[in-house]
C-alpha positions as CSV (number, residue, x, y, z in Angstrom):
1,M,111.9,130.5,73.5
2,R,111.0,127.5,75.1
3,I,106.9,126.4,75.1
4,R,105.4,123.7,77.4
5,V,102.0,122.6,77.0
6,G,99.7,120.8,79.4
7,V,96.3,119.4,79.3
8,G,94.2,119.1,82.2
9,F,91.0,117.1,83.3
10,D,88.9,116.1,85.9
11,V,85.9,114.4,86.9
12,H,83.8,114.4,90.1
13,R,80.3,113.1,90.2
14,L,77.2,115.0,91.2
15,V,75.9,114.7,94.4
16,T,73.3,116.0,96.5
17,G,73.9,118.0,99.5
18,R,77.2,119.3,98.3
19,P,77.3,123.1,96.6
20,L,78.5,123.0,92.8
21,I,81.5,125.1,92.8
22,L,82.9,126.3,88.8
23,G,86.3,128.1,88.8
24,G,85.9,129.3,92.5
25,V,82.1,130.5,91.8
26,R,79.3,128.5,93.7
27,I,76.8,127.9,90.7
28,P,72.9,127.4,92.5
29,F,72.3,124.2,91.4
30,E,70.4,121.4,93.9
31,R,73.6,119.4,93.5
32,G,77.2,119.7,93.7
33,L,80.4,117.6,92.8
34,D,81.6,114.9,95.3
35,G,85.1,115.2,96.6
36,D,87.6,115.8,99.2
37,S,87.9,119.3,98.3
38,D,85.7,121.4,97.2
39,A,85.8,119.3,94.2
40,D,85.9,122.1,91.7
41,V,86.8,120.2,88.5
42,L,87.6,123.6,86.6
43,T,90.2,124.8,89.0
44,H,91.4,121.0,88.8
45,A,91.8,120.7,85.4
46,I,93.7,123.9,85.2
47,L,96.0,123.0,88.0
48,D,96.4,119.2,86.3
49,A,97.5,121.3,83.0
50,L,99.8,123.4,84.6
51,L,101.3,120.0,86.4
52,G,101.6,118.1,83.5
53,A,103.2,121.3,81.6
54,T,105.9,121.3,83.9
55,A,106.1,117.3,83.9
56,L,105.6,117.7,87.9
57,G,103.1,114.5,88.4
58,D,99.5,115.3,88.9
59,I,97.0,116.7,91.5
60,G,97.1,113.2,93.9
61,T,100.7,113.6,94.2
62,H,100.7,117.2,95.6
63,F,97.5,117.2,97.1
64,G,96.6,113.6,97.4
65,V,93.1,112.0,98.4
66,G,91.8,111.4,101.9
67,R,94.4,114.1,103.1
68,P,92.6,115.6,106.4
69,E,94.4,119.0,105.4
70,N,92.5,119.3,102.0
71,M,89.0,118.0,103.1
72,G,86.8,120.6,102.1
73,I,89.4,122.9,101.1
74,S,89.1,125.6,98.2
75,S,90.5,124.7,95.1
76,L,91.8,128.4,94.3
77,V,93.6,128.0,97.6
78,L,95.2,124.4,95.7
79,L,96.0,126.8,92.6
80,A,97.8,129.6,94.9
81,R,100.2,126.5,96.2
82,M,101.0,125.5,93.1
83,V,101.4,128.8,91.6
84,A,104.0,129.5,94.2
85,L,105.5,126.2,93.4
86,L,105.8,126.8,90.2
87,R,107.2,130.3,90.5
88,R,110.3,128.9,93.0
89,R,110.8,126.8,90.1
């Protein structure tokens, strides 16, 4: 049996005018996390850990900053895309 371990992290600053999303759940709070996507740091950290465990780079490699198709996208959609990629490998 082959075991792989990945460690993931993500940070975004809190700003007004954005929803706070953690693990795909909207948290009632007066500020949210700034970013191109929904800036869900929990889901991003999971994505980062999966990518690290499989030596496939980082989130930016696959979903890069400033890409119009990822503006406002749910991080759960990004996670589903990553799971599909990993299944194909």
